[in-house]
Steps between C-alpha positions, in 0.01 A plus 500: 500500500245275376711418200814428710303267731348312202846478332663377827225242552538368147866481530484318835248256380702437170817455695336257742374303207842494338657371822233240564512359147892479506538734221762698688726181510699490179563132523121441500459719186788336310364171605168586340671627188721181460236285321758278339774476773324237702456715806183673381284635771150585368360661820534853360271413215224469772604837644464657146189298428342632829587852402298485175148483660588775749619720214193426285275585789683831551473586141127413494434714809719779357304520183185576694659812660470833349833603656767341708460503879798714567570673158300736302490298173614171364818526304551285187848410374620755238666228282313181401714388201691172518829613360871403520539716814226313691616151376860578577431637837288193589772267380754682709279498798427124460881424455580692815219341695617160389866563580454677837173337614381847611266753327425858620226421751676227684834690466349799693354270766837336531663840534254599776571172676874596512611221259821585308357338189219749509748788530719375212184431293344850563828671430543314179141576394569873554806483287299322234227754515737789468674332211170437320391857545833628373483276196136590427590874518800457267298298256253779467751777433606588153842386374776745609308646805707608781404385853498761770731443795 
C-alpha cells in the first residue's frame, strides 16, 4: 500500500507540474521547439532548467541511502551501451515530440484530463511500443524461424 501511495503522489505531483508549466499544451511545446520560425517561446527552457537542480538534489540524497524507501534494492539499467538502437529510438522520440508537441508524460496527463489529443497520442504510443517489441523480437530470431500463432 505504501508503494501505491508513493507512486500516486509522485504521479499527481508530476502531472500538476506538467499542467502548470504548460507542457501539456502541444502549441506551447512546438513553440519552444521552433527556434527558427520567429515564434520561439523560451519559457519551457526555464521549466527544464528548474528541473535540473531538483533532480540533482534527489540523486545526491538517493546516493546516501542504502536502499530505496519503498523498494528492497536499487535497480541499475541492464544496458549501458550507446548503440544504434538507443540513438535511433531517441531520434524517433524527438521527431515524434517535435511533430506532435506531446511526449509520454504530458500525453498521459492529457488523456487523464479527457483531451482527445491525449487519447490519440496514447493510442499511437501503444501501437508504436507494440511495433517496436515485435521488431525487436523478430530481429533476435534466427533466419527462417517460424513465429507461433
